[in-house]
DRENDO-1510 file (C-alpha; in Angstrom, 1 decimal, always signed):
<recs>
REC; n; res; u; v; w
REC; 1; MET; -56.2; -10.1; -133.9 .
REC; 2; PRO; -54.8; -11.0; -130.8 .
REC; 3; PRO; -52.4; -7.9; -130.8 .
REC; 4; ILE; -56.0; -6.0; -130.7 .
REC; 5; GLN; -56.9; -7.8; -127.3 .
REC; 6; GLN; -53.6; -6.8; -125.3 .
REC; 7; GLN; -54.1; -3.4; -125.9 .
REC; 8; GLN; -57.8; -3.2; -124.4 .
REC; 9; THR; -56.2; -5.2; -121.3 .
REC; 10; SER; -53.4; -2.9; -120.8 .
REC; 11; ARG; -55.9; +0.0; -121.0 .
REC; 12; GLY; -58.2; -1.7; -118.3 .
REC; 13; GLY; -55.5; -1.6; -116.3 .
REC; 14; LEU; -54.4; +1.5; -116.5 .
REC; 15; ILE; -58.0; +2.8; -115.7 .
REC; 16; THR; -58.0; +0.7; -112.7 .
REC; 17; ALA; -54.6; +2.0; -111.6 .
REC; 18; LEU; -56.3; +5.4; -112.4 .
REC; 19; VAL; -59.3; +4.9; -110.4 .
REC; 20; ILE; -57.0; +3.7; -107.5 .
REC; 21; THR; -55.1; +6.5; -107.7 .
REC; 22; ILE; -58.1; +9.0; -107.4 .
REC; 23; VAL; -59.5; +7.3; -104.9 .
REC; 24; LEU; -56.2; +7.5; -102.6 .
REC; 25; LEU; -56.0; +11.5; -103.4 .
REC; 26; VAL; -59.6; +11.8; -102.6 .
REC; 27; GLY; -58.8; +9.8; -99.2 .
REC; 28; CYS; -55.8; +11.6; -98.6 .
REC; 29; LEU; -57.6; +15.0; -99.5 .
REC; 30; VAL; -60.3; +14.1; -97.0 .
REC; 31; TRP; -57.6; +13.2; -94.3 .
REC; 32; GLY; -55.8; +16.0; -94.6 .
REC; 33; VAL; -59.0; +18.5; -94.3 .
REC; 34; MET; -60.0; +16.5; -91.2 .
REC; 35; THR; -56.2; +16.5; -90.0 .
REC; 36; ASN; -56.0; +20.5; -90.7 .
REC; 37; ALA; -59.5; +21.0; -88.8 .
REC; 38; ASP; -58.1; +19.4; -85.8 .
REC; 39; LEU; -55.0; +21.0; -85.6 .
REC; 40; THR; -56.6; +24.3; -86.0 .
REC; 41; LYS; -59.1; +23.4; -82.8 .
REC; 42; ALA; -56.2; +22.4; -81.1 .
REC; 43; GLN; -54.1; +25.5; -81.9 .
REC; 44; ASN; -57.2; +27.6; -81.1 .
REC; 45; ASP; -57.8; +25.6; -78.0 .
REC; 46; LEU; -53.9; +26.1; -76.7 .
REC; 47; LYS; -54.3; +29.7; -77.7 .
REC; 48; LYS; -57.7; +30.2; -75.2 .
REC; 49; GLN; -55.4; +28.1; -72.4 .
REC; 50; ALA; -52.6; +30.5; -72.8 .
REC; 51; ALA; -54.5; +33.3; -72.6 .
REC; 52; ASP; -56.4; +32.1; -69.1 .
REC; 53; TYR; -52.8; +30.9; -67.8 .
REC; 54; ASN; -51.3; +34.3; -68.9 .
REC; 55; LYS; -54.3; +36.2; -67.0 .
REC; 56; ILE; -53.1; +34.2; -63.7 .
REC; 57; ILE; -49.6; +34.1; -64.5 .
REC; 58; PRO; -47.5; +36.5; -66.9 .
REC; 59; ALA; -45.6; +34.8; -69.3 .
REC; 60; GLY; -42.5; +36.7; -68.2 .
REC; 61; SER; -42.7; +35.2; -64.8 .
REC; 62; LEU; -42.7; +31.1; -65.8 .
REC; 63; SER; -38.9; +31.5; -66.3 .
REC; 64; ASP; -38.6; +32.9; -62.4 .
REC; 65; THR; -40.8; +30.4; -60.9 .
REC; 66; GLU; -38.6; +29.4; -57.8 .
REC; 67; ASN; -38.1; +32.6; -57.3 .
REC; 68; GLN; -41.9; +33.8; -57.2 .
REC; 69; ARG; -42.4; +30.7; -55.0 .
REC; 70; ALA; -39.9; +31.9; -52.4 .
REC; 71; ASN; -41.6; +35.5; -52.5 .
REC; 72; PHE; -44.8; +33.8; -51.2 .
REC; 73; SER; -42.7; +32.3; -47.9 .
REC; 74; SER; -41.7; +34.0; -44.8 .
REC; 75; GLU; -38.5; +32.3; -45.1 .
REC; 76; ALA; -36.5; +33.2; -48.7 .
REC; 77; ASP; -34.3; +30.1; -48.3 .
REC; 78; LYS; -37.3; +27.8; -47.9 .
REC; 79; PRO; -40.0; +28.5; -51.0 .
REC; 80; ARG; -43.4; +27.0; -50.4 .
REC; 81; PRO; -44.4; +23.6; -52.0 .
REC; 82; GLY; -47.0; +23.3; -54.3 .
REC; 83; THR; -48.2; +25.4; -57.2 .
REC; 84; LEU; -47.8; +29.3; -57.3 .
REC; 85; ILE; -51.7; +29.9; -56.6 .
REC; 86; GLU; -51.3; +27.3; -53.7 .
REC; 87; ALA; -48.5; +29.1; -52.4 .
REC; 88; ALA; -50.1; +32.6; -53.2 .
REC; 89; ASN; -53.1; +31.1; -51.5 .
REC; 90; GLU; -51.5; +29.8; -48.2 .
REC; 91; GLN; -49.9; +33.1; -48.3 .
REC; 92; ARG; -53.1; +35.2; -48.1 .
REC; 93; GLY; -54.6; +32.9; -45.3 .
REC; 94; VAL; -51.1; +33.2; -43.5 .
REC; 95; LEU; -51.3; +37.0; -43.8 .
REC; 96; THR; -55.1; +37.3; -43.0 .
REC; 97; LYS; -54.8; +35.2; -39.8 .
REC; 98; MET; -52.0; +37.3; -38.8 .
REC; 99; ILE; -54.0; +40.3; -39.2 .
REC; 100; THR; -57.6; +39.2; -37.9 .
REC; 101; GLY; -56.3; +36.2; -35.8 .
REC; 102; LYS; -58.4; +33.8; -37.6 .
REC; 103; SER; -58.8; +32.5; -40.9 .
REC; 104; GLY; -60.9; +34.2; -43.6 .
REC; 105; THR; -60.8; +36.3; -46.8 .
REC; 106; GLU; -58.6; +39.2; -47.9 .
REC; 107; LYS; -62.0; +41.7; -47.5 .
REC; 108; GLU; -62.8; +40.2; -44.0 .
REC; 109; ALA; -59.0; +41.5; -43.2 .
REC; 110; ALA; -59.3; +44.8; -44.8 .
REC; 111; ASP; -62.6; +45.4; -43.4 .
REC; 112; ASP; -61.1; +44.4; -39.3 .
REC; 113; MET; -58.3; +46.7; -40.1 .
REC; 114; ALA; -60.7; +49.6; -41.4 .
REC; 115; ALA; -62.7; +48.9; -38.1 .
REC; 116; VAL; -59.6; +49.3; -36.1 .
REC; 117; LEU; -58.7; +52.2; -37.6 .
REC; 118; LYS; -61.7; +54.0; -36.9 .
REC; 119; GLU; -62.0; +52.9; -33.2 .
REC; 120; ILE; -58.5; +53.9; -32.9 .
REC; 121; LYS; -59.1; +57.5; -34.4 .
REC; 122; GLY; -62.5; +57.7; -32.0 .
REC; 123; ASN; -60.9; +56.9; -28.8 .
REC; 124; THR; -60.5; +60.2; -26.7 .
REC; 125; ALA; -57.9; +58.6; -24.7 .
REC; 126; LEU; -55.4; +58.1; -27.9 .
REC; 127; ALA; -56.2; +61.4; -29.3 .
REC; 128; GLY; -52.6; +62.2; -29.5 .
REC; 129; VAL; -51.7; +59.4; -31.9 .
REC; 130; ASN; -50.6; +60.4; -35.2 .
REC; 131; ILE; -51.7; +58.0; -37.8 .
REC; 132; PRO; -51.6; +59.0; -41.2 .
REC; 133; ASP; -54.2; +57.9; -43.8 .
REC; 134; GLY; -53.8; +55.0; -45.6 .
REC; 135; ALA; -51.0; +54.2; -42.8 .
REC; 136; GLY; -50.5; +50.3; -43.0 .
REC; 137; LEU; -50.6; +47.6; -39.9 .
REC; 138; THR; -47.4; +48.2; -39.0 .
REC; 139; ALA; -47.3; +52.1; -39.3 .
REC; 140; VAL; -50.2; +51.9; -36.7 .
REC; 141; ILE; -48.7; +49.7; -34.4 .
REC; 142; ARG; -45.6; +51.6; -34.2 .
REC; 143; ALA; -47.7; +54.8; -33.7 .
REC; 144; LEU; -49.4; +53.0; -31.0 .
REC; 145; ALA; -45.8; +51.9; -29.5 .
REC; 146; LEU; -44.7; +55.1; -29.5 .
REC; 147; ARG; -47.8; +56.4; -27.6 .
REC; 148; ALA; -47.4; +53.8; -25.3 .
REC; 149; THR; -43.7; +54.7; -24.6 .
REC; 150; SER; -44.6; +58.1; -23.8 .
REC; 151; ASP; -47.8; +57.3; -21.7 .
REC; 152; ALA; -45.6; +55.0; -19.6 .
REC; 153; GLU; -42.6; +57.7; -19.1 .
REC; 154; ALA; -45.4; +60.3; -18.0 .
REC; 155; VAL; -47.0; +57.8; -15.8 .
REC; 156; ALA; -43.5; +57.3; -14.4 .
REC; 157; LYS; -42.8; +60.9; -14.0 .
REC; 158; ALA; -46.1; +61.4; -11.9 .
REC; 159; LYS; -45.6; +58.5; -9.5 .
REC; 160; ALA; -41.9; +60.1; -8.9 .
REC; 161; ASP; -43.2; +63.7; -8.7 .
REC; 162; VAL; -46.3; +62.0; -6.2 .
REC; 163; ALA; -43.6; +60.2; -4.2 .
REC; 164; THR; -41.5; +63.4; -3.9 .
REC; 165; ALA; -44.9; +65.3; -3.0 .
REC; 166; ASN; -45.7; +62.8; +0.0 .
REC; 167; ALA; -42.1; +63.0; +1.3 .
REC; 168; ASN; -42.1; +66.7; +1.2 .
REC; 169; LEU; -45.5; +66.6; +3.0 .
REC; 170; ALA; -44.6; +64.0; +5.4 .
REC; 171; ALA; -41.5; +66.3; +6.4 .
REC; 172; ALA; -43.6; +69.5; +6.7 .
REC; 173; ILE; -46.3; +67.2; +8.8 .
REC; 174; GLU; -43.4; +66.1; +11.3 .
REC; 175; ALA; -41.7; +69.6; +11.4 .
REC; 176; GLN; -45.7; +71.1; +12.5 .
REC; 177; LYS; -45.9; +68.4; +14.9 .
REC; 178; ALA; -42.7; +69.4; +16.6 .
REC; 179; GLU; -43.6; +73.2; +16.5 .
REC; 180; LEU; -47.2; +72.3; +17.9 .
REC; 181; ALA; -45.6; +70.3; +20.4 .
REC; 182; LYS; -43.4; +73.1; +21.6 .
REC; 183; ARG; -46.1; +75.8; +21.7 .
REC; 184; ASP; -48.4; +73.1; +23.5 .
REC; 185; GLN; -45.6; +73.0; +26.1 .
REC; 186; ALA; -45.2; +76.9; +26.3 .
REC; 187; VAL; -48.9; +77.2; +26.7 .
REC; 188; ALA; -49.3; +74.4; +29.4 .
REC; 189; GLU; -46.5; +76.4; +31.7 .
REC; 190; ALA; -48.2; +80.0; +31.2 .
REC; 191; GLN; -51.7; +78.1; +32.2 .
REC; 192; ALA; -49.6; +76.6; +35.3 .
REC; 193; ALA; -48.6; +80.0; +36.0 .
REC; 194; VAL; -51.7; +82.1; +35.5 .
REC; 195; THR; -53.3; +79.0; +37.5 .
REC; 196; LYS; -50.7; +79.5; +40.5 .
REC; 197; ALA; -51.1; +83.7; +40.4 .
REC; 198; THR; -55.2; +83.3; +40.4 .
REC; 199; ALA; -54.7; +81.0; +43.5 .
REC; 200; ASP; -52.2; +83.7; +45.1 .
REC; 201; ALA; -54.5; +86.6; +44.1 .
REC; 202; THR; -57.6; +84.5; +45.6 .
REC; 203; ALA; -55.8; +84.1; +49.1 .
REC; 204; ALA; -54.7; +87.6; +48.9 .
REC; 205; ILE; -58.5; +88.9; +48.6 .
REC; 206; ALA; -59.6; +86.6; +50.8 .
REC; 207; GLU; -57.4; +88.1; +53.6 .
REC; 208; LYS; -58.3; +91.4; +52.3 .
REC; 209; ASP; -62.0; +90.4; +53.0 .
REC; 210; LYS; -61.2; +89.2; +56.3 .
REC; 211; GLN; -59.4; +92.4; +57.2 .
REC; 212; VAL; -62.3; +94.4; +55.9 .
REC; 213; ALA; -64.7; +92.4; +57.9 .
REC; 214; ASP; -62.9; +92.8; +60.9 .
REC; 215; SER; -62.4; +96.5; +60.4 .
REC; 216; ALA; -66.2; +97.0; +59.6 .
REC; 217; ALA; -66.9; +95.1; +63.0 .
REC; 218; LYS; -64.3; +97.3; +65.1 .
REC; 219; GLU; -66.0; +100.2; +62.9 .
REC; 220; ALA; -69.8; +98.9; +64.4 .
REC; 221; GLY; -68.7; +98.6; +67.9 .
REC; 222; ALA; -66.5; +102.1; +67.4 .
REC; 223; ALA; -70.0; +103.8; +66.2 .
REC; 224; LYS; -71.9; +102.0; +69.3 .
REC; 225; GLN; -69.8; +103.8; +71.5 .
REC; 226; MET; -69.7; +107.0; +69.9 .
REC; 227; GLY; -73.5; +106.8; +70.2 .
REC; 228; ASP; -73.1; +107.6; +74.0 .
REC; 229; ASP; -70.1; +110.0; +73.9 .
REC; 230; LYS; -69.3; +112.4; +71.0 .
REC; 231; ALA; -65.9; +112.9; +72.0 .
REC; 232; ILE; -65.3; +109.6; +72.4 .
REC; 233; GLN; -66.7; +108.9; +68.9 .
REC; 234; VAL; -64.4; +111.2; +67.7 .
REC; 235; THR; -61.2; +109.9; +69.0 .
REC; 236; GLU; -62.5; +106.2; +68.1 .
REC; 237; LEU; -63.0; +107.6; +64.7 .
REC; 238; GLN; -59.5; +108.8; +64.5 .
REC; 239; THR; -58.1; +105.6; +65.6 .
REC; 240; ARG; -59.8; +103.7; +62.8 .
REC; 241; ASP; -58.7; +106.1; +60.0 .
REC; 242; ARG; -55.3; +105.2; +61.3 .
REC; 243; GLN; -55.9; +102.2; +61.5 .
REC; 244; LEU; -57.4; +101.8; +58.4 .
REC; 245; ALA; -54.4; +103.8; +56.8 .
REC; 246; LEU; -52.1; +101.3; +58.3 .
REC; 247; LEU; -54.4; +98.3; +56.9 .
REC; 248; GLN; -54.1; +99.8; +53.3 .
REC; 249; GLN; -50.2; +100.4; +53.8 .
REC; 250; LYS; -50.2; +96.5; +55.0 .
REC; 251; LEU; -52.3; +95.8; +51.8 .
REC; 252; ALA; -50.6; +97.7; +49.1 .
REC; 253; ALA; -47.1; +96.2; +50.3 .
REC; 254; ALA; -48.6; +92.6; +50.4 .
REC; 255; GLU; -50.2; +93.4; +47.0 .
REC; 256; GLY; -46.5; +94.6; +45.7 .
REC; 257; LYS; -44.8; +91.5; +47.3 .
REC; 258; LEU; -47.6; +89.1; +45.6 .
REC; 259; ALA; -47.0; +91.3; +42.1 .
REC; 260; GLN; -43.3; +89.9; +42.4 .
REC; 261; PHE; -44.6; +86.1; +42.5 .
REC; 262; ARG; -47.2; +86.4; +40.0 .
REC; 263; PRO; -46.1; +86.5; +36.4 .
REC; 264; ASN; -46.7; +89.1; +34.0 .
REC; 265; ILE; -46.8; +87.1; +30.8 .
REC; 266; LYS; -47.0; +90.4; +28.6 .
REC; 267; GLU; -44.0; +92.2; +30.2 .
REC; 268; SER; -42.0; +88.8; +30.1 .
REC; 269; MET; -42.6; +88.5; +26.4 .
REC; 270; VAL; -42.2; +91.9; +25.6 .
REC; 271; ARG; -38.9; +92.3; +27.3 .
REC; 272; ASN; -37.4; +89.1; +26.6 .
REC; 273; VAL; -33.8; +89.4; +25.8 .
REC; 274; ASP; -32.9; +87.4; +22.2 .
REC; 275; ALA; -29.5; +88.6; +22.1 .
REC; 276; VAL; -26.3; +90.0; +24.1 .
REC; 277; ILE; -23.3; +92.0; +22.5 .
REC; 278; THR; -19.9; +89.7; +22.9 .
REC; 279; GLN; -17.7; +92.0; +21.0 .
REC; 280; THR; -17.4; +95.6; +19.9 .
REC; 281; SER; -14.9; +98.0; +17.7 .
REC; 282; PRO; -14.7; +101.6; +17.0 .
REC; 283; ASP; -15.8; +101.3; +13.6 .
REC; 284; SER; -19.2; +101.2; +14.0 .
REC; 285; VAL; -19.4; +97.2; +13.9 .
REC; 286; CYS; -20.0; +94.6; +17.0 .
REC; 287; TYR; -20.9; +91.2; +17.2 .
REC; 288; ILE; -23.7; +89.3; +19.2 .
REC; 289; ASN; -24.2; +85.7; +20.2 .
REC; 290; LEU; -26.8; +84.4; +17.7 .
REC; 291; GLY; -25.5; +82.1; +14.7 .
REC; 292; PHE; -26.1; +79.9; +11.8 .
REC; 293; GLY; -28.3; +77.3; +14.1 .
REC; 294; ASP; -30.5; +80.3; +15.7 .
REC; 295; HIS; -32.8; +81.2; +12.6 .
REC; 296; VAL; -31.0; +84.7; +11.8 .
REC; 297; SER; -30.3; +86.2; +8.6 .
REC; 298; PRO; -28.8; +89.6; +7.1 .
REC; 299; GLY; -31.2; +92.2; +7.7 .
REC; 300; ILE; -32.5; +91.5; +11.1 .
REC; 301; THR; -32.3; +94.7; +13.2 .
REC; 302; PHE; -32.4; +94.8; +17.0 .
REC; 303; GLU; -32.6; +97.7; +19.8 .
REC; 304; VAL; -29.6; +97.6; +22.2 .
REC; 305; TYR; -30.6; +98.1; +25.9 .
REC; 306; ASP; -28.0; +98.8; +28.8 .
REC; 307; LYS; -26.9; +95.7; +30.3 .
REC; 308; HIS; -27.6; +97.4; +33.6 .
REC; 309; ASP; -30.7; +99.2; +33.0 .
REC; 310; GLY; -32.3; +96.3; +31.1 .
REC; 311; VAL; -35.3; +96.7; +28.9 .
REC; 312; PRO; -38.0; +98.8; +29.6 .
REC; 313; LYS; -41.6; +97.9; +30.3 .
REC; 314; LEU; -44.3; +97.9; +27.9 .
REC; 315; ALA; -46.6; +99.8; +29.9 .
REC; 316; ASP; -49.6; +101.5; +27.9 .
REC; 317; GLY; -48.3; +100.0; +24.3 .
REC; 318; THR; -50.7; +102.5; +22.8 .
REC; 319; ASP; -49.3; +105.7; +24.5 .
REC; 320; SER; -47.2; +108.1; +22.4 .
REC; 321; LEU; -44.9; +109.0; +25.1 .
REC; 322; ASN; -42.0; +107.2; +27.0 .
REC; 323; MET; -40.8; +105.2; +24.0 .
REC; 324; PRO; -38.7; +102.1; +24.7 .
REC; 325; LYS; -35.8; +104.0; +23.1 .
REC; 326; GLY; -32.3; +101.9; +23.6 .
REC; 327; LYS; -29.0; +103.2; +23.3 .
REC; 328; ALA; -28.6; +102.0; +20.0 .
REC; 329; SER; -29.8; +100.1; +17.0 .
REC; 330; ILE; -28.0; +97.3; +15.1 .
REC; 331; GLU; -28.7; +95.3; +12.0 .
REC; 332; ILE; -27.4; +92.2; +11.2 .
REC; 333; ILE; -24.9; +92.1; +7.8 .
REC; 334; SER; -23.3; +88.5; +8.3 .
REC; 335; VAL; -24.2; +85.4; +10.0 .
REC; 336; GLY; -21.4; +82.9; +11.2 .
REC; 337; GLN; -21.5; +79.4; +12.8 .
REC; 338; ASN; -21.9; +81.0; +16.6 .
REC; 339; SER; -21.9; +84.8; +16.0 .
REC; 340; SER; -23.1; +87.3; +13.8 .
REC; 341; GLN; -21.5; +90.5; +12.6 .
REC; 342; CYS; -23.6; +93.5; +13.0 .
REC; 343; ARG; -23.3; +97.4; +11.9 .
REC; 344; VAL; -24.8; +100.3; +14.1 .
REC; 345; ILE; -27.3; +101.9; +12.2 .
REC; 346; ALA; -28.2; +104.5; +14.9 .
REC; 347; MET; -26.3; +105.6; +18.4 .
REC; 348; GLN; -27.6; +107.7; +21.3 .
REC; 349; THR; -25.6; +110.6; +21.9 .
REC; 350; GLY; -23.0; +110.1; +24.4 .
REC; 351; MET; -23.5; +106.6; +24.4 .
REC; 352; THR; -21.5; +103.7; +23.8 .
REC; 353; LEU; -22.0; +99.8; +23.1 .
REC; 354; THR; -20.2; +97.4; +25.8 .
REC; 355; GLN; -19.9; +93.8; +25.9 .
REC; 356; GLY; -23.1; +91.9; +27.7 .
REC; 357; ASP; -25.4; +94.8; +26.5 .
REC; 358; LEU; -28.9; +93.6; +25.7 .
REC; 359; CYS; -30.3; +93.0; +22.0 .
REC; 360; VAL; -34.4; +92.8; +21.4 .
REC; 361; ASN; -36.7; +92.4; +18.4 .
REC; 362; VAL; -40.1; +91.6; +19.8 .
REC; 363; VAL; -40.7; +89.5; +16.3 .
REC; 364; TYR; -37.6; +87.4; +16.3 .
REC; 365; ASP; -37.5; +84.2; +18.8 .
REC; 366; ARG; -35.1; +81.5; +18.4 .
REC; 367; ASN; -37.8; +78.9; +19.5 .
REC; 368; ILE; -41.1; +79.7; +18.2 .
REC; 369; LYS; -42.7; +82.0; +15.5 .
REC; 370; PRO; -44.7; +84.4; +17.3 .
REC; 371; TYR; -48.1; +85.5; +15.6 .
REC; 372; PHE; -49.0; +89.2; +15.5 .
REC; 373; TYR; -52.4; +90.8; +14.5 .
REC; 374; VAL; -51.7; +94.1; +12.6 .
REC; 375; TYR; -54.9; +96.6; +12.6 .
REC; 376; GLY; -55.3; +99.7; +11.1 .
REC; 377; LYS; -53.7; +102.5; +8.8 .
REC; 378; PHE; -50.2; +103.1; +9.4 .
REC; 379; ASP; -47.8; +106.4; +8.6 .
REC; 380; MET; -44.6; +104.4; +8.2 .
REC; 381; ASP; -42.9; +107.4; +6.0 .
REC; 382; GLN; -43.8; +109.8; +9.1 .
REC; 383; ASN; -45.7; +112.2; +6.5 .
REC; 384; GLY; -48.5; +112.6; +8.5 .
REC; 385; VAL; -50.6; +110.3; +6.1 .
REC; 386; ALA; -51.7; +107.1; +7.4 .
REC; 387; THR; -52.7; +104.4; +4.9 .
REC; 388; ASP; -53.3; +100.8; +4.6 .
REC; 389; ALA; -50.8; +99.9; +2.2 .
REC; 390; GLU; -48.1; +101.4; +4.9 .
REC; 391; GLY; -50.0; +98.4; +7.2 .
REC; 392; GLU; -48.3; +95.9; +4.6 .
REC; 393; ILE; -45.0; +97.1; +5.4 .
REC; 394; ILE; -45.5; +96.1; +9.1 .
REC; 395; LYS; -46.4; +92.7; +8.0 .
REC; 396; ASN; -43.7; +92.2; +5.8 .
REC; 397; LEU; -41.6; +93.0; +8.6 .
REC; 398; VAL; -43.2; +90.4; +10.9 .
REC; 399; THR; -42.6; +88.0; +8.3 .
REC; 400; ARG; -39.2; +89.0; +7.4 .
REC; 401; TRP; -38.0; +88.4; +10.7 .
REC; 402; GLY; -39.3; +85.0; +11.3 .
REC; 403; GLY; -42.9; +85.8; +12.8 .
REC; 404; LYS; -46.6; +85.1; +11.4 .
REC; 405; VAL; -49.0; +87.6; +10.7 .
REC; 406; SER; -52.7; +86.2; +12.3 .
REC; 407; GLU; -55.8; +86.7; +10.3 .
REC; 408; LYS; -57.8; +87.8; +13.4 .
REC; 409; ILE; -57.1; +88.1; +17.4 .
REC; 410; ASN; -57.5; +84.7; +19.3 .
REC; 411; ILE; -55.6; +82.7; +21.8 .
REC; 412; GLU; -52.7; +81.7; +19.7 .
REC; 413; THR; -51.8; +85.9; +19.2 .
REC; 414; ASP; -48.8; +86.8; +20.6 .
REC; 415; PHE; -49.0; +90.7; +19.7 .
REC; 416; VAL; -51.7; +93.3; +18.7 .
REC; 417; ILE; -50.1; +96.2; +16.4 .
REC; 418; LEU; -52.3; +98.9; +15.9 .
REC; 419; GLY; -52.0; +101.9; +13.7 .
REC; 420; LYS; -53.2; +105.4; +13.9 .
REC; 421; GLU; -56.1; +105.9; +16.4 .
REC; 422; PRO; -59.0; +106.9; +14.0 .
REC; 423; VAL; -60.1; +110.9; +14.4 .
REC; 424; ILE; -63.9; +111.7; +14.1 .
REC; 425; PRO; -64.3; +114.9; +12.5 .
REC; 426; LEU; -65.7; +117.7; +14.3 .
REC; 427; PHE; -68.7; +118.9; +12.2 .
REC; 428; THR; -71.4; +121.4; +13.2 .
REC; 429; PRO; -75.0; +120.3; +13.4 .
REC; 430; GLU; -76.0; +121.9; +10.0 .
REC; 431; GLU; -72.9; +120.2; +8.5 .
REC; 432; LEU; -74.2; +117.2; +9.7 .
REC; 433; THR; -77.6; +117.4; +7.5 .
REC; 434; ARG; -75.0; +117.1; +4.3 .
REC; 435; PRO; -75.3; +113.7; +3.3 .
REC; 436; ILE; -71.3; +113.7; +2.3 .
REC; 437; GLU; -69.9; +114.9; +5.9 .
REC; 438; ARG; -72.8; +112.8; +7.6 .
REC; 439; ASP; -71.3; +110.1; +5.7 .
REC; 440; LYS; -67.5; +110.8; +6.7 .
REC; 441; PHE; -68.9; +111.2; +10.5 .
REC; 442; GLU; -70.5; +107.8; +10.4 .
REC; 443; GLN; -67.6; +106.0; +8.9 .
REC; 444; ALA; -65.3; +107.4; +11.3 .
REC; 445; LYS; -67.2; +106.9; +14.1 .
REC; 446; LYS; -67.4; +103.0; +13.0 .
REC; 447; ALA; -63.8; +102.9; +12.4 .
REC; 448; LEU; -63.3; +104.5; +16.1 .
REC; 449; GLU; -65.5; +101.7; +17.4 .
REC; 450; GLU; -63.7; +98.9; +15.2 .
REC; 451; TYR; -60.1; +100.4; +16.5 .
REC; 452; ASN; -61.3; +100.3; +20.5 .
REC; 453; LYS; -63.3; +97.1; +19.7 .
REC; 454; ILE; -59.8; +95.3; +18.6 .
REC; 455; ARG; -57.9; +96.9; +21.8 .
REC; 456; ASP; -60.3; +95.7; +24.1 .
REC; 457; GLU; -60.6; +92.3; +22.7 .
REC; 458; ALA; -56.8; +92.3; +23.1 .
REC; 459; VAL; -56.7; +93.3; +26.7 .
REC; 460; SER; -59.4; +91.0; +27.7 .
REC; 461; LEU; -57.2; +88.0; +26.4 .
REC; 462; HIS; -54.2; +89.7; +28.1 .
REC; 463; ILE; -52.3; +90.0; +24.6 .
REC; 464; PRO; -49.5; +92.7; +24.4 .
REC; 465; VAL; -51.2; +96.0; +22.6 .
REC; 466; MET; -48.5; +98.4; +20.9 .
REC; 467; ASN; -48.4; +101.4; +18.6 .
REC; 468; GLN; -46.6; +101.6; +15.7 .
REC; 469; ASN; -43.7; +103.3; +17.0 .
REC; 470; ARG; -43.4; +101.1; +20.1 .
REC; 471; PHE; -43.0; +98.2; +17.6 .
REC; 472; LEU; -40.3; +100.2; +15.6 .
REC; 473; TYR; -38.4; +100.5; +19.0 .
REC; 474; TYR; -38.6; +97.2; +20.3 .
REC; 475; THR; -37.5; +95.7; +17.2 .
REC; 476; GLY; -34.6; +98.5; +16.5 .
REC; 477; TYR; -36.2; +99.3; +13.2 .
REC; 478; PHE; -37.3; +102.9; +14.0 .
REC; 479; ASP; -34.3; +104.8; +12.5 .
REC; 480; ALA; -34.1; +102.4; +9.5 .
REC; 481; SER; -37.9; +103.0; +8.4 .
REC; 482; LYS; -37.2; +106.7; +8.2 .
REC; 483; LYS; -34.4; +105.9; +5.8 .
</recs>
C-alpha cells in the first residue's frame, strides 16, 4: 500500500503547481491587458498632443528652431530668447507698437493703418500722392516722403521766384522814382518860367492901362476944348490920333520885346534839337552825335534842318500849309559808343548835308519819355481814306521812338496829334428827313464837336497840337511813311 500513497502525494503537488501556474498566467494576462490599455491611452494622448503642436509649429520647423527664433529678432545674430511662441508674441508686440506707437493687438494695428490710409486719401492737400491699393506701411511712408520732397522743391522755387520778382519790382520802383524826380524838376522849372512870364505880362498890361487912362484923360480935355471951337477940336483930334498911333507903335514894340523874354513852352518843345550832323560822306551816309548812352536804336528817323536857318516854328499845328520840311530825312542804321551811323532816306533837290546841321524827332528825348495823345482817324498810306486802324501806326511810332501814349489829355500830356478833321456831309432838308442820312449827319456833327473839344482842351492847357503830316515831318518819317 505504501506505493499508492506516494502517487497521491505527487498528484496533489502537481495540481497545486498547476493551479499556481494558472493563477500566475491569469495575473499576467490581467497585467498585460491593463498595461496595453495604459499604453494605448498614452499613445493616443501623444498623437493628440503632437497634432496640437503641429497646429502651432509644423514638425518640419522643429529641426530649425534657432533659425526661426532668429527670424523673430531685428538682429539676425541675436535670436530672441525663450520659446518660439514667446519670441513670436514679443515680435508682434514690437511691430504693433512700431505701427501704432503703443502696445496692442494685431487687429488694432491693422485698423489704425486702414484709418491712416483713409485719412491720407481723403486729404485734398495730398491729392497727388500715389498710394496703390494694398500698399504697405513703408510704401505709404515712401510716397509721402516723395510728395514732401516735391512740395519742398516747389516751395523753394516759389520763394526764389518771389525774391526775383521783389528785386525786379524794387528796381522798377527806383527807376520810376528817378524819372518822376526829373519830371518834377522840369515841371518846377516850367512853373517858375510861367510865373515870371505872368508877372511880366501883368506889368506890361498895367503900363498899357495907365497909358490908355492918360490918353483918355487927354481925350476928355481935348473934347472939352473942341466944344468951344470946332477947328481946334479937329486939330486936337488929329493930334490925339497921331499920339495914339505912336503909343500903339510903342506898345507893339514893348510887347515884341516882352515876347523875347517870355518863354514859349510850346515852341521850345517842338524846336528842341535832338542831335547834330558830325560827319558826312558822299554815299548817302552820315553820322550824328548820339550813341549807346542816349537811348537810341536802329530805325529811329530824324528830320535835318540847316544849322543857319534852325528848326521852323510850329505855328498852327493843324494847318495843312507851310509844313516844317527840312533839307533831308535820315534813319539810324547802327549805334556806336558816342555816335550813330545814319542813311539818308530823302534829300531836297539842290540840298546837301553839312557838319553841324540840326536833327529833330519830336518824340525822341534823351532825358525823358514825352507823353502823346493821339486822336482821330489817320491816312498814313495817303489813299484819301482815314481810318482808326492807321491811328495805331502813329501810336506804334511814338512808343517805338521812346515816347508814351496817353489815354486822355491832362497836364502831363506833352503833345496832341490830331487826325483828319471830320467833315459834315451836306444834305438837303428833304434828305435829312430820312433816318439813314439823318444818322450820318448827326454822327458826323458829333465827331466834329468831339474833335474841336479835344483841340480846344489842348489849347487851353498850352499843349502843342499838330496834324498827321506835321508830326511826320518833325520826326523825319514823312517820306518813309509813303513806302
